[in-house]
C-alpha positions in Angstrom: 133.3 108.2 83.5 130.4 105.7 83.9 129.3 103.9 80.6 125.9 104.1 79.8 125.2 100.1 81.0 126.7 101.3 84.5 124.5 104.2 84.8 121.3 102.3 83.7 122.7 99.4 86.3 123.1 101.7 89.1 119.4 103.0 88.3 118.1 99.2 88.7 120.2 98.7 91.7 118.8 101.7 93.2 115.2 100.8 92.6 115.9 97.0 94.3 117.1 98.9 97.3 113.8 101.1 97.6 111.9 97.9 97.1 113.7 96.5 100.1 113.3 99.5 102.3 109.3 100.1 101.4 108.9 96.2 102.1 110.3 96.5 105.4 107.9 99.5 106.3 105.0 97.7 104.9 105.3 94.6 107.3 106.1 97.0 110.3 102.3 98.5 109.4 100.9 94.9 108.8 102.5 93.7 112.3 100.9 97.1 114.0 97.6 96.0 112.6 98.0 92.7 113.6 98.9 93.7 117.3 95.4 95.7 117.1 96.2 99.3 116.0 93.7 99.4 113.6 93.2 103.1 113.5 96.7 103.9 113.1 97.3 101.3 110.7 94.8 102.5 108.1 96.3 105.9 108.2 99.8 104.5 108.0 98.8 102.3 105.1 97.1 105.1 103.0 100.2 106.8 103.2 102.7 104.1 102.7 100.6 103.1 99.6 101.2 106.4 98.3 104.6 106.3 99.3 105.0 103.5 96.6 103.1 104.8 94.1 105.3 107.7 93.9 108.7 105.5 94.1 107.2 103.9 91.2 106.5 107.3 89.3 109.8 108.3 90.0 111.5 105.0 88.8 110.0 105.5 85.6 110.6 108.9 85.1 114.4 108.0 85.4 113.7 105.1 82.9 112.2 107.6 80.3 115.3 109.7 80.9 117.7 107.0 80.4 116.2 105.1 77.3 117.3 107.8 75.2 121.0 106.4 76.0 120.4 102.9 75.7 117.2 101.5 75.1 118.3 98.7 73.8 119.9 97.8 77.1 116.6 98.4 79.1 115.5 95.6 77.0 118.1 93.0 77.5 119.3 94.3 80.7 122.7 93.0 81.6 121.8 93.2 85.6 118.9 90.9 85.3 119.4 87.3 85.8 118.3 84.9 82.7 115.3 83.8 84.6 114.1 87.5 84.8 115.2 88.3 81.3 112.9 85.1 80.2 110.1 86.7 82.2 110.2 90.2 80.5 107.4 91.9 78.6 108.3 95.2 76.9 111.5 95.5 79.4 109.4 95.2 82.6 106.7 92.7 84.1 103.0 92.3 82.5 100.7 94.9 84.2 98.0 92.4 84.0 100.4 90.0 86.5 99.5 92.8 89.1 95.6 91.2 89.1 96.9 87.7 88.5 98.5 88.5 92.3 95.9 89.9 93.9 93.5 86.8 92.6 96.2 84.5 93.8 96.5 86.0 97.6 92.6 86.1 97.7 92.3 82.5 97.1 95.5 81.3 99.6 94.2 84.0 102.4 90.5 82.3 102.1 92.0 78.8 102.7 93.2 80.0 106.0 89.8 82.4 107.0 88.2 79.3 109.2 91.2 78.1 111.5 91.9 82.2 112.1 88.0 82.2 112.9 88.4 79.5 114.9 91.4 81.0 116.9 90.0 84.3 117.1 93.2 85.8 115.0 91.3 87.0 112.1 92.8 90.1 110.6 90.5 92.7 109.4 91.1 93.9 106.1 93.2 91.3 104.1 93.0 90.2 100.8 90.7 87.2 102.0 88.2 89.6 102.9 87.5 91.0 99.4 84.0 92.0 98.4 82.3 91.0 95.5 81.9 94.6 94.1 85.7 94.6 94.4 86.1 91.4 92.5 83.8 92.8 89.6 85.9 96.1 89.5 89.3 94.1 89.6 87.9 92.1 86.8 87.1 94.9 84.6 90.4 96.3 85.1 91.9 92.9 84.2 90.1 92.8 81.0 90.9 96.4 80.1 94.4 96.1 80.9 95.0 92.7 78.7 93.6 94.9 76.0 96.3 97.5 76.3 98.8 94.9 76.9 97.9 93.5 73.2 97.9 97.3 71.5 101.5 97.4 72.8 102.4 93.9 72.0 101.1 94.7 68.4 103.1 97.4 68.2 106.3 96.0 69.3 106.0 93.2 67.0 105.4 95.6 63.8 108.4 97.2 65.1 110.7 94.1 65.3 109.1 93.1 61.8 110.6 96.2 60.3 113.8 95.1 60.6 113.2 92.9 57.4 111.7 95.9 55.9 113.3 99.2 53.9 115.8 100.2 54.4 117.7 98.2 56.8 117.2 94.4 55.1 117.8 95.9 51.6 121.2 98.0 52.7 122.6 94.7 54.4 121.7 92.7 51.5 123.8 94.8 49.1 126.9 95.3 51.6 130.0 93.6 50.0 131.0 93.1 53.8 128.9 91.8 56.6 128.6 94.7 59.3 130.4 97.5 57.6 129.4 100.9 58.7 126.3 102.6 57.0 125.0 106.0 57.5 121.7 105.1 55.8 121.6 102.3 58.7 122.8 104.0 61.3 119.6 106.3 60.5 117.5 103.9 60.5 118.2 102.0 63.6 118.3 105.5 65.6 114.4 105.6 64.5 113.8 102.0 65.3 115.7 102.6 68.9 113.6 105.9 69.4 110.4 104.2 68.6 111.5 101.3 71.0 111.7 104.1 73.8 108.3 105.3 73.2 106.9 102.0 73.4 108.4 101.3 76.7 107.1 104.5 78.2 104.2 103.6 77.1 104.3 100.5 78.8 105.3 101.9 81.8 102.7 104.2 82.0 100.2 101.2 82.1 102.1 99.3 84.5 101.8 102.6 86.9 98.3 103.3 86.0 97.1 99.6 86.3 98.5 99.6 89.9 96.9 103.0 90.9 93.6 101.9 89.9 94.3 98.4 91.3 95.2 100.3 94.9 92.4 102.5 94.5 89.9 99.3 94.2 91.7 97.9 97.6 91.1 99.1 100.9 94.4 100.7 102.2 95.1 97.6 104.3 94.5 95.3 101.6 96.8 97.3 99.5 99.8 97.1 102.0 98.8 93.1 101.8 99.0 93.3 98.0 102.6 95.6 98.0 104.4 93.3 100.5 103.4 90.4 98.3 104.3 92.0 95.0 107.8 93.3 96.4 108.7 90.2 98.0 107.9 88.3 94.8 110.1 90.9 92.7 113.1 90.6 95.3 112.6 86.8 95.2 112.8 86.7 91.5 116.0 88.3 91.5 117.7 86.3 94.2 116.5 82.9 92.6 117.4 83.9 89.3 121.1 84.3 90.9 121.0 81.0 92.3 120.3 79.5 89.1 122.7 81.4 87.1 125.3 80.5 89.5 123.8 76.9 89.0 124.4 76.9 85.2 128.0 78.7 85.5 126.6 82.0 84.4 128.1 83.9 87.2 
């Protein structure tokens, strides 16, 4: 019978496999657009964007269920590399990183616009052609997301500080032997983990809602452009982390 950690690990690896599969589909859509299939690609991109959102929804639904098995395992995942763990915020990425990535993509693609125009290779609809109105909406989303992140960070900080309060800290001080079992502590830690699971679910909902709102601001083609970059970044960080772990003798 699989352990809780193995179940959580399988969920993560299945998610990474879905990321690779969807990345290939998104790249095919971009290649089709580059070959002049604008009308078809517009429709296809909208479908692929919706598919990515649905996959993410299924993933966070599964995480919500598994969080009741071992929430501490999700906050300190054995399947992630040390590099990935160092970047975690509430057992995942910060939702605001989506917006930072969008800004970075806009800037990098604008640098190539002049040469593409000169060569007649400019592809319509990418993030280098984002409008001023879109940027204003993205900035508003950025500010709103940061505020929500701060609220959750404060909740998590309060939960962590509770460890030094009643009853856990006082029971630990009274114990004659370090680490002996205590029904009172077990009950308090169960409540602590339940609260952690609730915060994780709130964070995952924020990640999903931020992604949905960002993609609703972008055109379907820009959405595919963004999703390709975000999935590549996610997959690359995992691989780069494994390389660095091997370098440090951790794996």
